[in-house]
GUKEVO-166037 format. One record per residue: residue in one letter; x, y, z of N, C-alpha, C in turn. Coordinates in Angstrom, 2 decimals, padded with zeros to 5 digits. Each point is the difference from the previous one (the first is absolute). Layout:
BEGIN
REC   aa      n_xx      n_yy      n_zz     ca_xx     ca_yy     ca_zz      c_xx      c_yy      c_zz
REC    A         X         Y         Z         X         Y         Z         X         Y         Z
...
***
This chain:
BEGIN
REC   aa      n_xx      n_yy      n_zz     ca_xx     ca_yy     ca_zz      c_xx      c_yy      c_zz
REC    L    000.81   -001.23    000.02   -000.54    001.04   -000.08    000.47    001.32    000.26
REC    E   -000.11    001.01   -001.07    000.79    001.28    000.17   -000.18    001.01    000.90
REC    G    001.12    000.47    001.08   -000.09    000.89    000.56   -000.04   -001.10    001.45
REC    D   -000.28   -001.14    000.00   -000.01   -000.65    001.03    001.23   -000.70    000.83
REC    S    000.66    000.54    000.84    001.10   -000.36    000.70    000.38   -001.33    000.53
REC    S   -001.22   -000.81    000.13    000.21   -001.32    000.55    000.45   -001.07   -001.12
REC    H   -000.38    000.52   -001.14    000.48   -000.76   -001.30    000.63    000.73   -000.83
REC    P    001.58   -000.32    000.12    000.94    000.85   -000.50   -000.11   -000.50   -001.49
REC    A    000.15    000.94   -001.20    000.39   -000.20   -001.32    001.03   -000.94   -000.18
REC    P    000.38   -001.17   -001.21    001.06    000.00   -000.23    001.24    000.41   -000.11
REC    Q   -000.30    001.31   -000.40    001.44    000.67   -000.50    000.48    000.83    001.20
REC    E   -001.11    000.13    001.24    000.43    000.24    000.86    001.08   -000.62    001.03
REC    T    000.04   -001.36   -000.21    000.78   -000.95    000.84    001.10   -000.56   -001.47
REC    L   -000.11   -000.04   -000.85    001.02   -000.34   -001.06    001.36    000.14    000.46
REC    A    000.27    001.51    000.27    001.33    000.37    000.57    000.19   -001.13    000.97
REC    A   -000.43    000.15    000.97    000.06   -000.74    001.19    000.41   -001.60   -000.14
REC    A   -000.75   -000.53   -000.97   -000.12   -001.09   -000.33    001.40   -000.44   -000.59
REC    T    000.44    000.91   -000.94    001.21   -000.26   -001.05    001.15    000.50    000.68
REC    A    000.04    000.53    001.30    001.01    000.59    000.40    001.57   -000.75    000.16
REC    G   -000.38   -001.17    000.10    001.41   -000.95   -000.32   -000.77   -001.60    000.87
REC    P    000.90   -001.02   -000.22   -000.32   -001.01    000.16   -000.28   -000.43    001.42
REC    S   -000.76   -001.05    000.29   -000.61    000.18    001.27    000.66   -001.51    000.66
REC    S    000.07   -000.13    000.89    000.81   -001.53    000.72   -001.30   -000.67    000.40
REC    A   -000.04   -001.31   -000.46   -001.11   -001.13    000.40   -000.04   -000.23    001.32
REC    A   -001.33    000.08    000.65    000.37   -000.52    001.32    000.27   -001.26    000.20
REC    T    000.34   -000.32    000.65    000.47   -001.32    000.51   -000.95   -000.93    000.60
REC    P   -000.27   -001.52   -000.76   -001.18   -000.45    000.39   -000.05   -000.53    001.13
REC    S   -000.88   -000.12    001.01    000.08   -000.91    001.21   -001.53   -000.63    000.09
REC    S   -000.06   -000.85    000.54   -001.35   -000.95    000.09   -001.08    000.99    000.43
REC    D    000.18    001.17    000.83   -001.12    000.70    000.31    000.01    001.75   -000.16
REC    G    001.30    000.20   -001.26    000.03    001.47   -000.10   -000.62   -000.02   -001.52
REC    P    000.06    000.93   -000.58   -000.55    000.81   -001.18    000.51   -001.03   -001.27
REC    L   -000.68   -000.34   -001.10    000.75   -000.31   -000.89    001.22    000.72   -000.62
REC    P    000.95   -000.54   -000.99    001.11    000.99   -000.21   -000.79    000.61   -001.54
REC    S    000.81    000.92    000.05   -000.65    000.62   -001.46    000.74   -000.99   -001.48
REC    P   -000.98   -000.10   -000.80    000.67   -000.53   -001.00    001.17    000.63   -000.90
REC    E    000.51   -001.00   -000.60    001.35    000.22   -000.65   -000.57    001.34   -001.30
REC    P    000.98    000.63    000.28   -000.65    001.42   -001.54   -000.13   -000.52   -001.23
REC    F   -000.79    000.22   -000.62   -000.63   -000.39   -001.14    000.70    000.69   -001.28
REC    T    000.77   -000.21   -000.77    000.62    000.60   -001.37   -000.81    000.03   -000.89
REC    G   -001.01   -001.02   -000.20   -000.61    000.13   -001.26   -000.18   -001.62   -000.69
REC    E    000.67   -000.85    000.62    000.38   -001.14   -000.60   -001.42   -000.77    000.23
REC    T   -000.54   -000.46   -001.16   -001.38   -000.24   -000.23   -000.20   -001.28    000.78
REC    E    000.76   -001.12    000.21   -000.24   -001.16    000.40   -000.02    000.24    001.46
REC    K    000.50    001.16    000.57   -000.13    000.25    001.40   -001.23    000.87    000.66
REC    C   -000.91    000.15   -001.05   -000.88    001.14    000.10   -000.93   -000.54    001.29
REC    S   -000.88   -001.16   -000.40   -001.22   -000.41    000.75    000.89   -000.48    001.41
REC    G    001.16   -000.29    000.28    000.46   -000.35    001.33    000.18    001.52    000.93
REC    F    000.39    000.81   -001.08    000.42    001.31    000.40   -001.65    000.65    000.60
REC    L   -000.96   -000.19   -001.06   -001.46    000.51    000.74   -000.53   -000.72    001.06
REC    A    000.31   -001.42    000.13   -000.52   -000.75    001.18    000.72    000.40    001.14
REC    Q    001.23    000.31    000.20    000.55    000.56    001.33   -000.54    001.09    000.41
REC    C    000.19    001.05   -001.13   -000.82    001.43    000.56   -001.32   -000.45    000.59
REC    S   -000.82   -000.65   -001.10   -001.21   -000.11    000.57   -000.13   -000.66    001.77
REC    L    000.94   -000.82    000.31    000.21   -000.40    001.12    000.25    000.98    001.10
REC    I    000.92    000.95   -000.22    000.29    001.19    000.65   -001.19    001.01    000.19
REC    F   -000.44   -000.09   -000.94   -001.12    001.08    000.19   -001.19   -000.65    000.83
REC    C   -000.34   -001.12   -000.04   -000.95   -000.71    000.71    000.59   -000.19    001.67
REC    E    001.23   -000.13    000.00    000.69   -000.05    001.58    000.03    001.25    000.57
REC    Q    000.13    000.98   -000.76    000.54    001.53    000.39   -000.88    000.93   -000.29
REC    R   -001.50   -000.54    000.36   -001.00    001.25   -000.49    000.14    001.05    000.46
REC    R    000.30    000.36    001.16    000.01    001.36    000.56    000.83    000.96   -000.77
REC    F    001.00   -000.71   -000.44    001.26    000.94   -001.05   -000.36   -000.06   -001.15
REC    H   -000.70   -000.68   -000.89   -000.47   -000.10   -001.37   -001.49    000.07   -000.15
REC    N   -000.51    000.87    000.61   -001.64    000.20    000.21   -000.55    001.03   -000.89
REC    N    000.92    000.51   -001.44   -000.65    000.69   -000.65    000.60   -000.51   -001.28
REC    D   -000.32    000.52   -001.21    000.75   -000.07   -001.40    001.46    000.67    000.05
REC    G    000.05    001.08    000.24    001.08    000.76    000.03    001.03   -000.44    000.78
REC    A   -000.25   -000.59    001.32    001.12   -001.00    000.99    000.41   -001.25   -001.13
REC    K   -001.20   -000.36   -000.23    000.43   -001.61   -000.76    001.05    000.07   -001.47
REC    I   -000.51    001.13   -000.27    000.83    000.47   -001.14    001.50    000.48    000.26
REC    A   -000.02    000.87    001.09    001.54    000.28    000.36    000.70   -001.16    000.67
REC    F   -000.59   -000.96    000.54    000.79   -001.31    000.35    000.29   -000.62   -001.52
REC    F   -001.00   -000.30   -000.75    000.31   -000.66   -001.01    001.30    000.79   -000.87
REC    V   -000.19    000.92   -000.16    001.19    000.94   -000.77    001.30   -000.14    000.62
REC    Q   -000.20    000.03    001.31    001.69   -000.17    000.64    000.74   -001.37   -000.16
REC    M   -001.22   -001.00   -000.54    000.68   -001.23   -000.11    000.36   -000.34   -001.45
REC    L   -000.03    000.97   -000.92   -000.14   -000.05   -001.41    001.76    000.71   -000.12
REC    R    000.67   -000.69   -001.30    001.33    000.38   -000.14    000.15    000.04   -001.54
REC    D    001.04    000.93   -000.63    000.19   -000.37   -001.34   -001.44    000.41   -001.06
REC    R    000.04   -000.89   -000.78   -001.05    000.12   -000.86   -001.82    000.30    000.65
REC    A    000.21   -000.88    000.81   -001.36    000.14    000.57   -000.34    001.40    000.69
REC    L    001.06    000.45    000.72   -000.01    001.33    000.55   -000.17    001.36   -000.74
REC    K    000.63   -000.29   -001.27   -000.34    000.92   -001.22   -001.46   -000.20   -000.42
REC    W   -000.41   -001.22   -000.09   -001.28   -000.08   -000.27   -001.01    000.61    001.02
REC    A    000.21    000.02    000.98   -000.86    000.50    001.13    000.11    001.51    000.11
REC    Q    001.29    000.44   -000.22   -000.16    001.61   -000.08   -000.48    000.41   -001.05
REC    V   -000.06   -000.43   -001.06   -000.70    000.47   -001.49   -001.66   -000.24    000.61
REC    V   -000.49   -001.17    000.53   -001.25   -000.03    000.44   -000.40    001.25    000.97
REC    L    000.59    000.07    000.96   -000.38    000.88    001.33    000.21    001.28   -000.58
REC    N    000.94    000.41   -001.00    000.11    001.48   -000.60   -001.25    000.14   -000.94
REC    S   -000.73   -000.80   -000.75   -001.01    000.29   -001.04   -001.39   -000.26    000.78
REC    D   -000.26   -000.55    001.01   -000.86   -000.27    000.76    000.35    000.11    001.59
REC    P    000.06    001.34    000.51    000.43    000.00    001.76   -001.22   -000.61    000.72
REC    E   -000.98   -000.06   -000.47   -001.38   -000.24    001.00   -000.42   -001.51   -000.16
REC    I    000.79   -000.70   -000.86   -000.23   -001.55   -000.40   -000.29   -000.67    001.27
REC    S   -001.14   -000.95   -000.09   -000.04   -000.74    001.18    000.76   -001.48   -000.01
REC    F    000.21   -000.48    001.28    000.84   -001.22   -000.05   -000.65   -000.85   -001.25
REC    E   -001.29   -000.39    000.12   -000.43   -001.05   -000.97    000.36    000.31   -001.30
REC    R   -000.23    001.06   -000.56    000.46    000.32   -001.27    001.72   -000.03   -000.26
REC    F    000.51    000.33    001.02    001.75    000.21   -000.02    000.51   -001.59   -000.24
REC    V   -000.50   -001.10    001.02    000.09   -001.52   -000.17   -000.39   -000.27   -001.47
REC    A   -001.25    000.52   -000.63   -000.53   -000.87   -001.22    001.19    000.71   -000.99
REC    S    000.39    001.17    000.21    000.94    000.50   -001.07    001.14   -000.66    000.19
REC    F    000.46   -000.15    001.20    001.57   -000.89    000.30   -000.16   -001.37   -000.95
REC    K   -001.22   -000.65    000.56   -000.13   -001.30   -000.68   -000.09   -000.22   -001.60
REC    T   -000.52    001.09   -000.48   -000.02   -000.02   -001.56    001.55    000.24   -000.55
REC    V    000.81    000.47    000.72    001.31    000.35   -000.11    001.09   -001.31    000.33
REC    F   -000.17   -000.45    001.21    000.68   -001.03    000.46   -000.23   -001.29    000.26
REC    N   -001.24   -000.33   -000.12   -000.54   -001.32    000.52   -000.17   -000.85   -001.44
REC    R    000.50   -001.02   -000.23   -000.12   -000.96   -001.36   -000.61   -001.32    000.71
REC    E   -000.55   -000.02    001.09   -000.56   -001.20    000.51   -001.21    000.63    001.03
REC    E   -001.41   -000.75   -000.26   -001.04    000.44    000.96    000.60   -000.11    001.53
REC    C   -000.10    001.28    000.67   -000.39    000.27    001.08   -000.93    000.91    000.81
REC    H   -000.15   -000.01    001.14   -000.87    000.75    000.57    000.61    000.89    001.08
REC    M   -001.02    000.92    000.21    000.74    001.24    001.07   -001.50    000.82    000.34
***
């Protein structure tokens, strides 16, 4: 929603999300899931990357509770060709929904059937 500070637009969080690589959390039996390996654009790794992001969003709902937060996390995990793609998409449509962002991502990078 425009002007709603509780739902930051993707472009507001893009700079923070791409500021630098984050270290993955150390997995433990009762701790948070580790972040997925960064996705560089290899189509054979798309469905696994999407599945891992989906698990993170389910486990950490309070942190990923709106489209802007989900897109920021997702972009933070992108590198190389995939990151360049995200920059183009967000520059052309700064208010894109997460659903449309992922649909566009799948069109470019997914060569197998996967769901998110």
